[in-house]
C-alpha positions as CSV (number, residue, x, y, z in Angstrom):
1,R,48.8,-7.5,11.6
2,R,45.1,-7.1,12.8
3,R,46.0,-3.4,13.6
4,T,47.3,-3.0,10.1
5,V,44.3,-4.6,8.6
6,H,42.0,-2.5,10.7
7,T,43.9,0.8,9.8
8,L,43.8,-0.1,6.1
9,T,40.0,-0.9,6.3
10,R,39.3,2.4,8.0
11,T,41.3,4.3,5.5
12,M,39.5,2.6,2.6
13,K,36.1,3.4,4.2
14,T,37.1,7.0,4.6
15,A,38.4,7.2,1.0
16,I,35.1,5.7,-0.3
17,L,33.0,8.1,1.8
18,A,35.1,11.1,0.6
19,S,34.6,10.0,-3.0
20,L,30.8,9.7,-2.4
21,V,30.6,13.1,-1.0
22,A,32.7,14.6,-3.8
23,S,30.5,12.8,-6.3
24,A,27.3,14.1,-4.7
25,A,28.8,17.6,-4.6
26,A,29.6,17.4,-8.3
27,F,26.0,16.5,-9.3
28,A,24.3,18.7,-6.8
29,P,22.4,21.5,-8.5
30,T,23.9,25.0,-8.1
31,Q,21.5,27.7,-9.2
32,Q,24.0,30.2,-10.3
33,N,26.1,27.8,-12.4
34,S,22.9,26.2,-14.1
35,A,21.6,29.6,-15.0
36,S,24.9,30.7,-16.5
37,T,25.2,27.5,-18.5
38,S,21.6,27.7,-19.8
39,A,22.3,31.3,-20.8
40,L,25.4,30.3,-22.6
41,Q,23.8,27.3,-24.4
42,A,20.5,29.0,-25.4
43,K,20.4,30.4,-29.0
44,P,17.9,33.0,-30.1
45,F,15.2,31.6,-32.4
46,E,16.3,28.0,-32.0
47,N,12.7,26.9,-31.6
48,E,11.4,28.9,-34.6
49,L,9.8,27.5,-37.7
50,G,12.6,26.1,-40.0
51,A,15.0,25.2,-37.3
52,M,14.9,21.5,-38.0
53,T,17.2,18.4,-37.6
54,P,19.9,17.7,-38.3
55,L,21.2,21.3,-38.5
56,G,18.8,23.0,-36.1
57,L,19.1,26.8,-36.2
58,F,21.6,27.3,-39.1
59,D,23.2,30.7,-38.7
60,P,27.0,30.2,-39.5
61,L,27.5,33.9,-40.0
62,G,25.7,34.9,-36.8
63,L,23.3,37.2,-38.5
64,I,20.6,36.8,-35.8
65,A,22.9,36.0,-32.9
66,D,21.9,39.3,-31.3
67,G,18.3,38.1,-30.9
68,S,16.8,40.9,-33.0
69,V,13.2,39.9,-33.8
70,E,13.0,42.6,-36.5
71,K,16.1,41.3,-38.2
72,F,14.9,37.7,-38.0
73,N,11.5,38.5,-39.5
74,T,13.2,40.5,-42.3
75,L,15.5,37.6,-43.2
76,R,12.7,35.1,-43.0
77,E,10.6,37.2,-45.3
78,Y,13.5,37.4,-47.7
79,E,14.0,33.6,-47.5
80,L,10.3,32.9,-48.2
81,K,10.1,35.3,-51.1
82,H,13.3,33.9,-52.8
83,G,11.9,30.3,-52.2
84,R,8.6,31.2,-53.9
85,I,10.5,32.7,-56.9
86,C,12.7,29.7,-57.1
87,M,9.8,27.2,-57.0
88,L,8.3,29.1,-60.0
89,A,11.7,29.0,-61.7
90,V,12.2,25.3,-61.3
91,T,8.7,24.6,-62.6
92,G,9.3,26.9,-65.6
93,Y,12.7,25.3,-66.4
94,L,11.5,21.8,-66.2
95,T,8.3,22.6,-68.2
96,T,10.2,24.1,-71.1
97,A,12.8,21.2,-70.9
98,A,9.8,18.9,-71.4
99,G,9.1,20.7,-74.7
100,I,6.0,22.6,-73.6
101,R,5.7,26.1,-75.2
102,F,3.2,28.9,-75.5
103,P,1.7,29.0,-79.1
104,G,4.1,30.9,-81.4
105,A,7.2,30.2,-79.2
106,E,7.9,26.7,-80.5
107,S,11.2,27.8,-82.0
108,I,12.5,29.3,-78.8
109,P,15.1,27.0,-77.1
110,D,15.0,26.1,-73.5
111,G,17.4,26.9,-70.8
112,L,19.6,29.9,-70.7
113,K,19.7,30.2,-74.5
114,S,16.1,31.3,-74.5
115,F,17.2,34.9,-73.6
116,P,19.5,35.7,-76.5
117,A,17.0,33.9,-78.8
118,L,14.2,36.2,-77.6
119,L,16.4,39.3,-78.0
120,E,16.8,38.4,-81.7
121,T,13.3,39.3,-82.8
122,K,10.9,42.1,-82.1
123,D,8.2,39.7,-80.8
124,G,10.8,38.2,-78.5
125,Q,11.8,41.6,-77.1
126,N,8.1,42.2,-76.4
127,V,8.0,39.0,-74.5
128,L,10.9,40.1,-72.4
129,L,9.2,43.4,-71.7
130,Q,6.0,41.7,-70.7
131,M,8.1,39.5,-68.3
132,L,9.7,42.6,-66.8
133,A,6.3,44.2,-66.4
134,F,5.0,41.1,-64.7
135,F,7.9,40.9,-62.3
136,T,7.5,44.6,-61.4
137,V,3.7,44.2,-60.7
138,A,4.4,41.0,-58.7
139,E,7.0,42.8,-56.6
140,I,4.6,45.5,-55.8
141,V,1.7,43.4,-55.0
142,N,3.5,40.6,-53.0
143,R,4.2,42.6,-49.9
144,D,2.6,43.7,-46.7
145,A,0.2,46.6,-47.5
146,S,1.1,49.0,-44.7
147,W,-1.5,51.5,-45.8
148,I,-4.4,49.3,-44.8
149,D,-5.6,48.3,-41.4
150,N,-4.4,44.7,-41.5
151,E,-1.7,42.9,-39.6
152,P,0.2,40.0,-41.2
153,E,-0.1,36.7,-39.4
154,F,3.6,35.9,-40.0
155,P,6.5,37.2,-42.0
156,G,5.7,36.5,-45.7
157,D,1.9,36.7,-45.2
158,Y,0.8,38.9,-48.2
159,R,-2.9,38.2,-48.1
160,N,-3.6,41.8,-46.9
161,G,-7.1,40.8,-45.7
162,A,-8.1,39.9,-49.4
163,L,-6.8,36.5,-50.2
164,D,-7.6,33.5,-48.0
165,F,-8.3,30.3,-49.9
166,G,-9.4,28.7,-46.6
167,W,-6.4,29.5,-44.6
168,D,-8.3,30.9,-41.7
169,N,-10.2,27.6,-41.4
170,F,-7.1,25.6,-40.5
171,D,-6.0,25.0,-36.9
172,E,-2.8,26.1,-35.6
173,K,-1.1,22.7,-36.0
174,T,-2.2,22.5,-39.7
175,K,-0.9,26.1,-40.4
176,L,2.4,25.3,-38.8
177,K,2.7,22.1,-41.0
178,K,1.8,24.0,-44.3
179,R,4.2,26.8,-43.4
180,T,7.0,24.4,-42.8
181,I,6.3,22.6,-46.1
182,E,6.4,25.9,-48.0
183,L,9.7,26.9,-46.3
184,N,11.4,23.6,-47.0
185,N,10.1,23.4,-50.6
186,G,11.5,27.0,-51.2
187,R,14.8,26.0,-49.7
188,A,14.9,22.9,-51.9
189,A,13.9,24.9,-55.0
190,M,16.7,27.5,-54.3
191,M,19.3,24.8,-54.4
192,G,17.4,23.0,-57.4
193,I,17.4,25.9,-59.8
194,W,21.0,26.8,-58.8
195,G,22.0,23.2,-59.6
196,L,20.0,23.0,-63.0
197,V,21.6,26.2,-64.2
198,T,25.1,25.3,-63.0
199,H,24.9,21.9,-64.8
200,E,23.7,23.5,-67.9
201,M,26.6,25.8,-67.9
202,L,29.0,23.0,-67.3
203,G,27.3,20.9,-70.1
204,V,26.5,18.1,-67.8
205,S,22.9,16.8,-67.7
206,I,21.0,15.8,-64.5
207,L,17.8,15.4,-66.2
208,P,16.2,12.0,-67.2
209,G,17.5,10.5,-70.4
210,G,20.6,12.7,-70.3
211,Y,18.7,15.6,-71.8
212,L,20.6,18.9,-71.6
213,P,18.6,22.1,-71.9
214,G,19.9,24.9,-74.2
215,Q,21.6,22.5,-76.6
């Protein structure tokens, strides 16, 4: 019986020792495996501005999966420009919904019905032509002026060495914060104007007091 107990004890010790060795081997760093795993897990631009919780870098179509900096900067410039336009659109939509009009335009309805109303009169058509001219000039001006000796600080930087408004006086942390605010506000505005227009077309108000533009 003693021999059996001794043999069993020795077997258990051997098994425990083998388990410890196996566990240590499992957690031991292997340079090749770690490098491969890091390479597989790393995503291009995952630490760039705009890659924020909870989604992180949101690229479901894999548009920048190849790591092209030129493509990323182009898409970021598009995102910023669309965000800026939509911030203006949301402001204009809510301003007219609040009943504010330019002098002489008091009879023009708000919402999507404003366009056919403007087309009905000569003055309204002139207003639309002025809007088109403004959009054209804005598109020409709001871009990097490649013909002057000036490098943009980041994609979407259209100051072109002329406009500043104190930007150069900010430290890097403040600049990053303000760029993040603009990017996130633009993203919210893109969703916001789409939601406002969609609900108007559906005839469902999402504005205070149940007000529905265009009615």
